[in-house]
C-alpha positions in Angstrom: 107.0 108.4 89.8 107.9 111.6 91.9 107.0 114.8 89.5 105.3 112.6 86.8 101.7 113.4 86.0 99.1 110.5 85.3 96.7 110.4 83.0 93.4 108.9 85.7 95.0 110.8 88.4 92.5 113.2 88.5 89.7 112.2 86.2 87.8 116.1 87.0 91.4 117.8 86.2 91.3 115.7 83.2 87.5 116.7 82.0 88.2 120.1 82.9 91.8 120.6 80.8 91.4 122.4 77.7 92.7 121.7 74.2 95.1 124.1 74.6 96.6 122.6 77.7 97.2 119.4 76.0 99.9 117.8 73.7 98.9 115.0 72.1 100.8 111.8 71.8 100.1 107.9 71.7 97.5 106.1 73.5 101.4 105.0 75.2 102.0 108.9 76.0 104.7 109.8 73.4 104.3 112.4 71.6 103.9 112.5 68.4 104.4 115.7 65.8 101.0 115.5 64.0 97.7 113.1 63.8 97.6 112.9 60.2 101.4 110.8 59.4 101.4 107.5 58.7 104.6 105.7 58.3 105.1 103.3 54.9 107.6 102.3 52.4 109.3 105.2 50.8 107.4 108.0 48.8 104.5 105.7 47.1 104.9 102.3 48.6 102.2 100.5 50.9 102.4 101.0 54.6 105.2 100.0 57.5 103.7 97.7 60.4 106.0 99.2 62.6 103.7 103.0 62.4 102.2 102.2 66.2 100.8 105.4 66.0 98.4 105.0 62.8 97.5 101.1 64.4 96.6 102.9 68.0 93.7 105.7 65.7 92.4 102.8 63.6 92.2 99.7 66.3 90.7 102.4 68.9 88.0 103.6 66.5 87.4 99.9 64.9 85.8 99.9 69.4 85.0 102.9 70.0 80.7 102.3 70.6 79.5 99.8 73.1 76.2 98.2 72.9 73.9 100.4 73.0 70.8 100.2 75.7 68.4 97.8 74.6 65.8 100.1 76.3 66.1 103.6 76.8 68.6 104.0 74.0 68.5 107.8 73.3 69.0 110.6 75.9 70.4 112.7 77.6 72.0 114.2 80.5 73.3 116.6 82.7 74.3 117.2 86.7 73.1 118.9 89.4 72.5 118.9 94.2 69.8 117.8 95.5 68.6 119.4 98.0 66.7 118.2 101.1 63.7 121.0 102.0 61.9 118.2 104.8 63.3 116.1 107.0 62.3 112.7 106.4 64.1 111.2 109.6 60.2 110.2 110.9 59.9 107.2 108.3 63.2 107.2 106.7 66.9 106.7 108.4 67.9 107.1 105.2 70.5 110.5 105.6 69.9 111.9 103.0 66.4 113.4 104.3 67.5 113.5 108.0 67.4 116.5 108.5 66.3 119.8 105.9 69.8 121.5 105.1 71.0 117.4 103.5 72.6 117.7 100.4 74.5 115.5 97.9 75.5 115.8 94.2 74.0 113.9 91.2 73.5 113.2 88.0 70.1 112.9 85.7 69.3 110.2 82.6 66.2 111.9 80.4 65.2 109.5 77.7 63.2 107.7 75.2 61.7 104.3 75.4 61.8 102.1 72.6 64.0 104.3 70.0 67.3 102.8 68.8 69.7 105.7 69.3 69.6 107.2 66.8 65.7 108.2 66.7 64.0 111.3 67.0 63.5 113.0 70.5 59.9 113.8 70.0 58.4 110.3 69.2 55.1 109.2 71.4 57.0 107.0 73.7 56.8 107.2 78.1 60.6 108.7 79.0 63.3 107.3 81.2 63.3 110.1 84.5 66.9 108.7 86.3 68.4 109.7 89.3 71.8 108.8 90.7 71.9 110.5 94.3 75.4 109.9 95.6 74.7 110.0 99.3 77.4 109.7 102.2 75.8 106.5 102.6 76.7 105.1 99.2 74.1 105.9 96.4 70.4 105.9 95.4 69.3 105.1 91.9 65.8 106.9 91.0 65.3 104.9 87.9 62.1 106.4 87.1 59.1 107.2 84.1 57.6 110.3 83.1 54.1 108.4 83.8 52.8 106.9 87.0 51.9 103.0 85.5 53.2 100.9 83.1 51.7 98.6 80.4 52.7 95.6 81.9 52.5 94.3 85.5 53.6 90.6 85.1 57.7 90.6 84.7 58.4 88.3 82.5 56.5 90.1 79.7 58.6 93.0 79.1 61.2 91.3 77.3 57.9 90.1 74.5 56.4 93.8 75.1 60.2 95.2 73.9 60.5 93.1 70.8 56.8 94.9 69.6 58.4 98.7 70.2 61.5 98.0 68.1 61.9 97.2 64.4 59.9 94.6 62.3 61.8 91.4 62.2 62.0 91.3 58.9 60.8 94.0 57.0 63.4 96.0 59.4 60.7 99.0 60.1 60.0 100.7 63.0 55.8 101.8 63.8 56.2 105.2 61.4 55.7 101.7 59.1 54.2 99.4 60.3 52.5 99.2 64.1 50.8 96.0 63.6 53.6 94.7 66.5 52.1 97.4 68.9 48.5 97.1 69.2 49.1 93.0 68.6 51.1 93.2 72.0 48.0 95.9 73.6 44.9 93.6 72.3 46.7 90.2 73.8 47.0 92.7 76.7 44.2 94.9 78.7 45.9 95.3 81.9 48.4 97.7 80.3 45.3 100.0 78.9 46.1 102.6 81.4 49.5 103.5 80.0 48.4 103.2 76.7 45.8 106.4 77.3 48.6 108.5 78.7 50.6 107.5 75.5 48.4 108.2 73.3 46.8 111.5 74.8 49.6 115.2 75.1 51.8 113.6 77.7 53.1 110.9 74.9 55.6 114.0 73.5 56.4 116.1 76.5 58.1 119.5 75.2 61.7 118.3 76.0 62.5 116.6 79.0 62.5 119.6 81.1 58.6 120.4 81.2 57.7 116.9 83.0 57.1 115.1 86.2 58.7 111.8 87.6 57.1 108.7 88.5 58.9 105.8 90.4 55.7 104.0 89.2 56.8 101.1 91.9 55.8 100.8 95.1 58.7 100.7 97.3 59.1 100.6 101.4 60.8 103.3 104.3 61.7 101.8 106.8 63.0 104.4 109.9 64.9 103.6 112.7 62.0 101.9 115.3 63.0 99.4 112.3 58.5 100.6 111.5 58.1 100.5 108.0 55.6 102.1 105.0 55.3 101.5 101.4 55.7 104.6 99.3 55.2 106.3 95.9 58.0 108.6 94.9 56.9 111.6 93.2 59.5 114.3 91.1 57.5 117.9 90.1 59.0 119.8 87.5 59.0 123.4 88.5 58.7 124.3 85.5 55.3 123.4 85.1 54.3 120.6 82.3 54.5 121.1 78.3 52.9 119.0 75.5 54.2 118.7 71.3 51.2 117.3 69.0 51.6 115.1 67.3 51.6 117.2 63.9 53.3 119.8 65.1 56.1 117.5 66.4 57.4 117.0 62.6 58.4 120.5 63.0 61.2 119.8 65.4 65.0 118.9 65.3 65.4 115.5 66.4 67.7 116.1 69.0 65.0 118.9 69.9 65.3 117.5 73.9 68.5 117.7 73.4 69.2 121.1 72.5 66.5 122.2 74.2 68.0 121.5 77.8 71.8 121.9 77.2 71.5 125.4 75.9 68.9 125.8 78.8 71.9 124.4 81.0 74.2 126.4 79.3 72.2 129.8 79.4 71.9 129.1 83.6 68.5 129.2 83.0 68.4 125.8 84.8 66.1 123.1 86.0 64.3 121.9 88.8 62.1 119.3 90.6 60.4 118.7 93.8 60.7 115.0 95.4 57.9 113.8 96.6 56.5 110.9 98.3 53.0 108.7 99.0 53.0 107.2 101.8 50.5 104.2 103.0 50.5 101.2 106.3 51.1 97.5 105.0 46.8 97.5 107.1 45.9 100.3 103.9 47.2 98.2 101.7 45.7 95.6 102.5 42.4 97.6 103.3 42.8 99.5 99.6 43.0 95.8 97.2 39.7 94.4 99.8 37.3 97.8 99.5 39.0 99.4 96.0 40.4 96.8 94.1 43.8 98.9 94.3 47.0 96.6 94.4 50.1 98.6 95.7 52.7 95.7 94.1 50.8 97.0 90.1 52.5 98.6 88.4 49.6 99.5 86.5 47.4 101.2 89.3 48.2 104.3 90.9 47.4 105.5 93.9 44.3 108.0 94.9 46.3 111.5 95.9 42.7 112.1 98.3 43.6 109.1 100.4 47.3 109.4 100.2 48.0 113.2 99.7 51.9 113.9 98.0 54.7 115.1 100.7 57.5 117.0 100.2 60.5 116.1 100.2 63.6 118.3 98.7 64.6 119.4 95.4 66.6 118.9 92.9 68.3 121.1 90.2 70.7 120.6 86.3 73.0 123.6 86.6 75.8 121.1 85.3 76.5 120.2 81.4 78.2 117.0 80.7 82.0 118.5 79.7 81.7 114.4 77.3 78.5 112.5 76.2 80.1 108.9 76.3 82.1 109.4 79.6 79.0 110.8 81.4 75.2 110.0 79.1 76.1 107.2 77.1 78.2 105.6 80.2 76.2 106.6 83.0 74.5 103.0 84.9 70.6 103.5 86.9 70.1 100.5 89.0 67.0 100.4 91.2 68.9 98.1 93.6 71.1 100.5 94.4 69.9 101.3 97.8 71.0 103.4 100.6 69.5 101.9 104.2 66.1 102.7 104.7 65.0 102.6 101.5 63.9 99.3 100.8 61.8 97.3 97.4 58.5 96.0 98.0 56.9 92.9 96.3 55.6 94.1 93.2 56.9 91.2 90.7 57.9 94.5 88.0 60.7 95.7 90.8 61.7 92.3 91.8 62.4 91.9 88.6 64.8 94.9 87.4 66.4 94.8 90.5 68.3 91.1 88.9 68.4 92.7 85.1 69.5 96.7 85.3 72.8 95.4 87.6 73.4 92.2 84.5 73.2 95.6 80.8 75.3 96.8 82.4 78.0 94.6 83.4 77.5 93.2 80.0 77.4 96.6 77.8 80.3 98.5 79.8 82.1 95.6 82.1 81.7 93.8 85.3 83.5 97.3 87.0 80.9 99.8 85.5 80.4 100.6 89.1 84.2 102.5 89.3 84.0 104.6 86.1 84.0 108.5 87.5 80.4 108.9 86.7 79.3 105.8 88.7 81.5 105.6 91.5 79.8 106.6 94.6 81.3 109.5 96.7 80.9 108.8 99.7 83.5 109.7 103.5 85.1 106.6 104.0 87.3 104.1 102.3 85.0 101.3 100.6 86.4 98.3 100.4 85.0 94.5 99.3 86.0 91.3 97.7 85.0 92.1 94.1 88.5 91.8 92.8 90.1 91.6 89.2 88.3 91.0 85.7 88.2 94.2 82.8 88.9 97.2 83.2 89.8 96.9 86.6 91.5 100.0 88.5 90.9 100.3 91.2 91.2 97.3 92.2 91.8 97.4 95.5 95.7 97.1 96.2 97.4 94.0 98.1 94.6 93.8 100.7 93.1 90.3 101.5 90.8 89.5 98.7 89.2 87.1 101.2 88.1 87.9 105.1 91.3 87.8 106.9 92.2 87.6 110.4 95.5 88.8 109.6 93.8 91.3 108.4 90.3 92.3 109.4 88.9 94.5 107.2 86.1 96.8 109.1 82.3 96.8 109.3 78.8 98.2 110.2 75.9 97.3 111.8 73.7 96.6 110.3 70.4 99.4 110.4 67.7 97.6 109.0 65.8 94.7 110.4 65.4 92.3 107.1 63.0 90.2 109.5 60.4 92.8 110.3 61.3 94.7 106.6 60.0 91.7 104.2 59.9 88.9 106.5 55.9 88.9 106.5 55.2 86.5 103.3 54.2 83.0 104.1 53.1 80.9 100.7 53.5 78.0 98.3 55.5 77.9 95.1 52.9 79.0 92.4 53.1 79.7 89.2 51.0 83.6 88.8 49.8 85.2 86.1 47.7 87.9 86.4 43.8 88.0 85.3 41.7 91.3 83.4 38.9 92.9 86.0 37.2 95.8 86.7 39.1 97.4 88.5 41.1 97.9 86.1 39.5 100.6 84.1 38.5 102.6 87.1 41.4 105.0 86.6 41.8 105.2 82.7 37.9 105.6 82.8 38.4 108.4 85.1 41.5 109.8 83.3 38.8 110.2 80.4 36.5 111.3 82.1 37.5 113.6 84.5 41.3 114.8 83.5 41.2 114.8 79.4 38.7 118.2 78.5 37.6 117.8 75.6 39.9 119.0 73.5 42.7 116.6 75.0 40.1 113.9 74.2 40.2 114.7 70.5 43.7 114.5 70.2 43.7 110.9 71.8 41.4 109.8 69.3 42.9 111.6 66.3 46.5 109.9 67.3 45.0 106.6 68.5 43.3 106.5 65.3 47.2 107.8 62.9 48.4 105.1 64.5 46.3 102.5 63.7 46.4 103.1 60.6 49.8 101.7 60.1 47.9 98.7 61.8 47.8 95.8 59.1 45.3 93.5 60.9 41.6 94.2 61.2 41.3 92.1 63.8 43.8 93.2 66.2 42.0 96.5 66.0 38.6 95.9 66.7 40.1 93.7 70.2 41.9 96.9 71.0 38.5 99.2 71.1 36.5 96.2 72.6 39.4 97.2 75.5 38.5 100.8 74.8 35.0 99.8 75.1 35.1 98.8 78.9 36.4 102.2 79.6 34.4 104.2 78.3 32.4 103.1 74.8 32.5 107.1 74.1 36.1 106.3 73.6 34.5 102.9 71.4 32.4 104.8 69.9 34.5 107.9 68.7 37.7 105.2 67.4 35.1 104.2 64.8 34.6 106.6 63.4 37.6 107.6 63.0 39.0 104.5 61.7 36.0 102.8 59.6 35.9 99.8 61.5 33.5 98.5 64.2 34.8 96.4 67.2 33.9 93.6 69.6 31.3 94.8 72.6 33.8 93.8 74.7 36.0 91.9 76.2 33.4 89.4 77.7 33.6 86.6 75.0 37.4 87.2 73.6 40.6 85.2 74.5 44.0 87.1 75.4 46.6 85.1 75.0 48.6 87.1 77.8 46.2 87.7 80.3 43.2 85.8 82.3 40.3 87.1 81.3 38.2 87.8 84.6 35.9 89.0 82.6 35.0 85.9 80.2 31.5 84.6 80.3 32.6 81.9 78.9 34.7 79.6 80.9 36.3 78.9 77.7 37.3 82.1 77.4 39.2 82.9 80.8 43.0 81.3 80.5 45.1 83.1 78.8 46.3 81.3 75.7 43.6 78.3 75.8 46.3 77.6 78.8 44.2 74.5 80.7 45.3 70.8 83.1 45.0 70.8 86.3 48.5 71.8 87.2 48.4 74.5 83.9 46.2 77.5 84.8 47.9 80.1 86.6 45.4 82.6 87.6 45.2 83.5 91.1 42.1 85.1 93.2 43.8 88.3 94.6 45.1 89.1 91.3 49.1 89.5 93.2 47.5 92.0 95.8 48.9 92.2 99.7 45.2 90.7 100.8 44.4 91.2 104.6 46.3 88.7 106.1 49.8 88.7 103.8 51.9 90.9 106.8 51.3 89.3 109.9 50.9 91.0 112.7 53.8 90.1 115.3 56.5 90.4 112.9 55.0 93.6 112.5 55.2 94.5 115.5 58.4 93.0 116.1 61.4 96.0 117.4 65.3 95.9 116.7 65.8 97.8 119.9 66.6 94.5 122.5 66.7 92.3 119.2 69.1 90.3 117.4 69.4 91.4 114.0 68.2 88.8 111.8 68.3 85.9 113.7 72.9 85.9 113.8 74.1 86.5 117.4 77.4 87.6 117.2 78.8 86.5 113.8 80.2 89.2 111.8 79.8 91.4 114.8 75.6 91.6 114.1 73.8 92.1 117.1 76.6 93.7 118.7 78.6 97.1 119.0 82.1 95.1 117.8 82.9 92.3 117.0 85.7 91.5 114.3 86.7 94.7 113.5 82.6 96.0 113.5 82.7 99.5 113.9 79.8 101.5 114.8 81.1 104.5 112.9 83.3 103.6 110.2 86.6 106.6 109.9 85.6 109.1 107.4 88.5 109.7 104.1 91.7 111.8 105.6 
């Protein structure tokens, strides 16, 4: 191989090479004089099967597309750098947060949620906002949206909800022509109301991707070096401020407006940036918050009050490089909320728990089992990575001749675990249950505050106009009646305005409604209480505390137990856990030469 050049020797070198310095070849590297030539029998005869150049070209062309994302299919991306501006080492042991000035490269993908790959950028839709932090302890993926809440809090609802965001299975029409499925789902799952009001408000169509905030939405856990942990909510605040585009004005923009706006801004050196901030609360505060204010930290439809839990600055990131190849760097980028680093842990939020599995699962289907070997996804760590994952489609870094099992002949190195998993996660004691949340009065508190304290009169008028305009494509008036009833629980003012705008008289409220997707904790008649009419001794899945961390949920004994002088997860010496150097374990790994 001396003196030869591999096409895959240096990914970034190939990425930066201009066409003028590249030689046209077949996929196996054989030079060809012209890309349009084809071999045939004589001047007017059939083609020859031996023409590998043509076969190679056409067969690859036939396979250029990979499955598009089921959600977040339309998106834009860029690269940049993250820098810690305020150390978070008192709360989190992650190296990237350990000191002011710590930096790492990042890749970001923005997206709409419901539309297909060719859908317009300015659709009224939540925006995905995902950041891949390539830290020295591995990749941390912040998989977020531009709204602090979502439409649901029960994980099994997610495929159902997303189906209603897609095209009708018979007519193949989307919401622009038929919004019946959309409102049918929402009218049967009233916990969605907060997100609906945000979506139908000014934030429903942000002015591109540069002028919007990002929110993790899910509650995470931060763990420090002492083993102490707190609940956390991450926020990304646009340093450009926020802007929106009205429904009427959105028709005047390009279908790819957000992509063009982001790309052009970076090309001209107008680099967009965001701050990274965090809200935190202790386990006791989370229990008290539910007991006194009925705010559930495990509920993706609830928000944390900023006055009680103020934002704390951590760092900032800037996007300063456009992709050289959209497919390689944006279409193939793969975010996963289970990609965490030491010091950042998941909470018991059930929708988060479901996403921890589903994201990696979809990447393995869409891109392949070795998707993390692709350069845009590969970790950038200062040590040689090794594990016992081998083979599969397109295995490029297949770990050479290293044993594919835990070998005593050629032992691998290990690093001592820095997180006491029992202390971070072992405070749950309970029975095996079925669970489905129920709608309660507290679910309308935050939406009511949004309407009464955040939206000015202009914003209120625009929201009503956006909702009624969207409802005009709903073919079932019963659905509209139910949805107006849900809005009436937020504010009679909203319901009255919608009745006037739609010409449909809604129900007086939800106390006399049964929902097919949610237990009705506000029902006056027991026959309306259980979702979908569920009944029987072992059928109803309603729970008294709606999945919240009630007082006593967090074991005080476990909360007080520290790492110092304790065994890690009850193991003593197994693979060196609890020891500094056993079976090749090293507390610090050598850096890559």
